LOGUBA-154848 format. One record per residue (C-alpha): residue in one letter; z, y, x. Coordinates in steps of 0.25 Angstrom, whole numbers, plus 5000, padded with zeros to 4 digits. Layout:
residues N
aZYX...
***
This chain:
residues 389
m483050945148h482250915160v482150775165i482150745180p480850655184d481350515185h480750495199l481350615205p482850595208g482750455213s482050505226l482750645226l484150605224r484050505235r483450605244f484350715242e485750665243n486350805243i485650845230p486650945223d487550895213r487050995202l485650925203l486250785202r486950825189i485550875184m484950745188f486050665181r485850745168r484350745167g483950625175s483450485171e484350365172i483950335187q484050485191r485550485185v485850355193h485350425206v486250545203i487450455201q487150375214i487150515222i488450545215a489050415219s488650435234r489250575233r490550525226a490450655218q491750675210d491250775201w490250675195r491350585190l491250645175i489750625175l489850485181s490950445171g490050485160g488950395166l489850275164s489450285149d487950315151s486950225143s486350185156p486950065164a486450125177i487150265175r488450195171r488450105183h488050215193s489050305187a490150205189r489750175203a489750325206l491150335200g491550225209a491050295221i491850415218a493050325216d493950415208q495050345201r494950435189d493650355185a494350215186a494750205172q493450245166l492650155175m493550035171k493450065156c491950075157t491949945165g492649875153m491649935143e490349915150r489349815146c488349815157d488849725168t488249805180v488849935175r490149865172f490249815186n489949945192l490950015183g491949915189l491649945203a491750085201a493150065194i493649995206q493150105215c493950205206g495250115207i495150005197d495849875201a494749775205a495549665197e495549745184l494049765185w493749625188g494349585175v493449675167l492149635175t492449485173e492749495158a491349565157a490749455165e491349345157r490949405143r490449315132m489749325119r489649245106c488249195104a487549085096y488048985105g489549035106d490249115116r489349135128a489549215142t488649325143g489249405155s488449345166s487149365159a486849495166g487249445180w488749485180g489449355177s490749325183a490149255196v489249385199l490449475196e491349395206d490249395217l490149545216w491649565215v491749495229r490549555235g491049695232e492349665238l493049715225a494249625225n495449695232t494649815236s495249955237p494550035226k494350155236y493550065245a492849975234g491449935239r491550015252s491849895262a490849805254v489749915255a489949935270k489949795274a488649775266r487949885273v488349835286g487849695282i486549735277a486349825290g486549695298n485849605289p484849655278d484849525272d486349525269r486249495254e487849505252a487749645258v486649685249l487349645237a488649715241l487849845243g487249825229l488649805223w489249925228a487950015225e488150125235p486950215232q486650225247d486450075248a485250075238e484150115247h484650015257l484649895247g483249935243s482749935258l483149795260w482149745249r480849745258a481449645269a482249565259g481949415257r481949355243r483449325242m483849465247r482949525237l483649455226t484949505232l484349645233c483949645218r485449605215a485949715224m485049815218g485549785204l486949795209h486749925216g486049995204d485150095212p483950135203r483050125215f483149975214y482449985200r481049975204r481249855214l482049775204v480949795193e479949745203c480749625206l480949605191e479449605189s479049525201v478149405199d477449385212v478649295217d478949145217p479649105204g481049075210h481149205217g480449285206f481449245195a482649275205m482049405208r481849445194t483149405190e483849485200a482949605197a483249595182i484749585185a484649705194l483849795185g484949775174r486049815184l485349935188g485549985174l484350075173r483650075160r482250085166g482449935169v482349895155r480849895154p480549805166l481649715161i481049695148r479649675154a480249565163l480849495151e479449465146t478849445159e479949335163a479649265149l478149265151e477849265165h479049185172e479849105161g478649075152r477649015161p477448865162g478348815174a479148935175g480448855175m481148955184g481049065174i481748975164q482848935174h483049075180s482749165168v482549305172r482549355158i484049325157h484349425168i483349525162l484049525148a485349545156a484749665163l484349725150g485749715146e486249775158l485349895155q485849895140a484349895136a483349825127p484149765117h482949735108v482449645119l483749585122r483949545107t482649465108y483349365117l484649345108g484049215102n483449155115t484249035118h483148955126g482449045136s483149015148a483848905155q485148985153g485048965138g484149075134f484249225134y485249255123l486549275131p485949375141a485349445129m486649455122d487349505133a486349615136l486349655121w487849665122k487649765133c486649845125g487649855113d486449855103s487149805090a486149865081g484949775086l485849645085r486249645071p484849615065l484749495074v485949425067s485049395055h484149315064n484249165068d485649105072i485549115087l484949255087a485949305077a487149245084n486749305097a486549435091l487849435084g488549395097v488049515104l488449605092r489849535093a489949575108i489449715105e490249755092g491349645092a491649535082e492049625071a490649675070i490049545067q490949485056e489949485046w489249365052v490549285053q490149205041d488649195044a487949065040r487449045054p488448975062m488049045075v488149185070a489449155063a490049105076v489649225083a490349315073a491549235072p492849305076
***
C-alpha cells in the first residue's frame, strides 16, 4: 500500500477546500495520524452525512486525536441517530479530553445536557486506592470539577437547544476578538467549540500576544485540537530563555495542551521534557519554583491523555516526594489507568510496599477488585488494604 508523504496533506487539504470526496477517502485510509485529522476537519466543515459510518468507526480508534475529531465531526453533522453511540462512548472513554469532546458532540446530536453533566462529573471525581488510601485522581489531567464547570458555563451548555449548541458562543467570540484581539474569554470560547476555520485565526494572534494571552492561547490550542498547533506547543514546552515564573507557567500550559491534542507524535518531546525539567529546572540549586509549580506533574498527565509510554509512567509509581503536591505517583497512576497496560504492572507488585500498593491500585482500577484477590492476605499492610473488597 502506498503511503502519502506526511508533509503533503496539511498544506494541500487546507488550500483545496473543494478536494473531491474520493480523494479524501483515500487520504483517510492511507494517511498518517495528522493527515487523517485534517480529512476529518474538512468533513466536519462540510457536514457530510455520508461519512457518518466512517466517523462512527473513528470513535474506537487507538488514536485519541482521531477519536476526539471524529466525535466533533459527528457533532457538526448533528444527526440524532448518532446520539446514543456518542453517549455510550462518553461513558466508556478514559481520556478526559476525548470524553469531553464526545459529550459535546452528544449534546449537538440531541442528548440532554443534564444527563451528560452527570457522566462528566462522575469521571472528574474518580478516585483510586493507593498506598495511602483512597485518593482523587480525576483532576490530575486538568479536567477536575472546577475546570469542567468553567468550560460548561463558558460554552453556554446549560439550557441550550441541541440544534444551536455552541453557535451563539462562537459567534459572540468571533465578534469579541474582532473588536479586541486581547479578549481572552473569546479566545477560550473559540478553542472550546473547535470550529476548523477558527484554527488559523487563533494561530495568528500569537505574534502580538502578551505573556498572559500566550498562556491563554496555549490553553485554547489544546482545547481546539488542530494539528497545526503542534509545533508551537512543542516550542513552548522546550522554551528555556524565559524568566522562571513565566517559563514554568508556559511549559505547564504547553504540556497540558499537547496531551489534549491527542497526537502520538507528542510522546517524544514530552518524555524529553520530563528529564529536562528534573535536571535543568527542578534540580538546580535555588529552583524553588520548579518544586512548587512542577511541570512534570502535567507532563505525566499529558502522557496519560495520549495513552502512551507506560514504561516511563511506571517509574513514577513510587515517587511520593518529588513535588509540593506530594510526589508524582497520583498523576502516574491515573495516566497508567488510561493506558490500560495491566501486564506491565503485575511484576511491580513484588517490589517495595509503596510501589507495590500503587501498582496494585492501578490494576484494581483497570481490571476490577476481583482480579487482585490473591493479594488480600498479603503480609504488607499497604498492599492488603488496596486489595481488600
